[in-house]
KOLKEGU-708023 format. One record per residue (C-alpha): residue in one letter; chain; x, z, y. Coordinates in steps of 0.25 Angstrom, whole numbers. Example, Ala and Ser with C-alpha at 12.3 -4.5 7.8 and 13.67 -1.06 7.14 Angstrom:
# KOLKEGU-708023
+------+------+-------+-------+-------+
| code | unit |    xx |    zz |    yy |
+------+------+-------+-------+-------+
|    a |    A |    49 |    31 |   -18 |
|    s |    A |    55 |    29 |    -4 |
+------+------+-------+-------+-------+
***
This chain:
# KOLKEGU-708023
+------+------+-------+-------+-------+
| code | unit |    xx |    zz |    yy |
+------+------+-------+-------+-------+
|    m |    A |   196 |   304 |   490 |
|    t |    A |   201 |   319 |   492 |
|    t |    A |   215 |   323 |   492 |
|    t |    A |   220 |   337 |   488 |
|    g |    A |   232 |   336 |   498 |
|    t |    A |   242 |   337 |   486 |
|    e |    A |   251 |   326 |   483 |
|    w |    A |   257 |   326 |   469 |
|    l |    A |   271 |   320 |   467 |
|    t |    A |   279 |   315 |   455 |
|    a |    A |   293 |   321 |   453 |
|    t |    A |   299 |   309 |   459 |
|    e |    A |   290 |   309 |   471 |
|    a |    A |   292 |   324 |   473 |
|    a |    A |   307 |   323 |   472 |
|    k |    A |   307 |   312 |   482 |
|    y |    A |   299 |   320 |   491 |
|    l |    A |   309 |   332 |   490 |
|    r |    A |   321 |   322 |   491 |
|    i |    A |   327 |   327 |   478 |
|    q |    A |   329 |   321 |   464 |
|    p |    A |   317 |   322 |   454 |
|    r |    A |   327 |   329 |   445 |
|    t |    A |   329 |   340 |   455 |
|    l |    A |   314 |   341 |   457 |
|    l |    A |   312 |   343 |   443 |
|    l |    A |   323 |   354 |   442 |
|    w |    A |   316 |   361 |   454 |
|    v |    A |   303 |   361 |   446 |
|    r |    A |   310 |   367 |   434 |
|    q |    A |   316 |   378 |   443 |
|    g |    A |   303 |   381 |   450 |
|    k |    A |   307 |   376 |   464 |
|    v |    A |   297 |   365 |   464 |
|    k |    A |   283 |   366 |   458 |
|    g |    A |   280 |   354 |   449 |
|    y |    A |   268 |   351 |   440 |
|    a |    A |   270 |   345 |   427 |
|    l |    A |   260 |   336 |   421 |
|    s |    A |   255 |   338 |   407 |
|    g |    A |   253 |   329 |   396 |
|    t |    A |   266 |   322 |   396 |
|    k |    A |   278 |   323 |   387 |
|    r |    A |   287 |   322 |   400 |
|    r |    A |   284 |   332 |   411 |
|    i |    A |   279 |   325 |   423 |
|    w |    A |   280 |   333 |   436 |
|    r |    A |   271 |   332 |   449 |
|    f |    A |   273 |   339 |   462 |
|    r |    A |   264 |   343 |   473 |
|    m |    A |   269 |   339 |   487 |
|    t |    A |   265 |   353 |   492 |
|    d |    A |   273 |   360 |   482 |
|    l |    A |   285 |   352 |   486 |
|    d |    A |   283 |   355 |   500 |
|    t |    A |   282 |   370 |   497 |
|    n |    A |   295 |   370 |   489 |
|    l |    A |   302 |   363 |   500 |
|    l |    A |   298 |   374 |   510 |
|    a |    A |   303 |   385 |   501 |
|    p |    A |   315 |   392 |   505 |
|    d |    A |   321 |   393 |   491 |
|    m |    A |   319 |   378 |   487 |
|    l |    A |   333 |   373 |   488 |
|    g |    A |   341 |   386 |   487 |
|    s |    A |   341 |   400 |   484 |
|    s |    A |   338 |   412 |   493 |
|    q |    A |   352 |   417 |   490 |
|    p |    A |   364 |   414 |   500 |
|    s |    A |   374 |   404 |   494 |
|    v |    A |   388 |   407 |   490 |
|    l |    A |   393 |   399 |   501 |
|    l |    A |   385 |   406 |   512 |
|    a |    A |   389 |   419 |   506 |
|    k |    A |   404 |   415 |   507 |
|    g |    A |   402 |   410 |   521 |
|    e |    A |   397 |   424 |   526 |
|    q |    A |   409 |   432 |   521 |
+------+------+-------+-------+-------+
***
């Protein structure tokens, strides 16, 4: 039996892996922050996530915030 080294996760499993709520994960998919794969052939969209994609997104510098300084940081510099 061969393995490809790619582990597929459900939305619930991926959210648990990222330690966020599943709704937040699906919001991030719609915003393009996380890559998700929609399964076809169902009325309701079912998502699957690759663990390697989740790991890549965790290491991205802009995952949780923007590259622009926050308002609070700007006020503190004055």
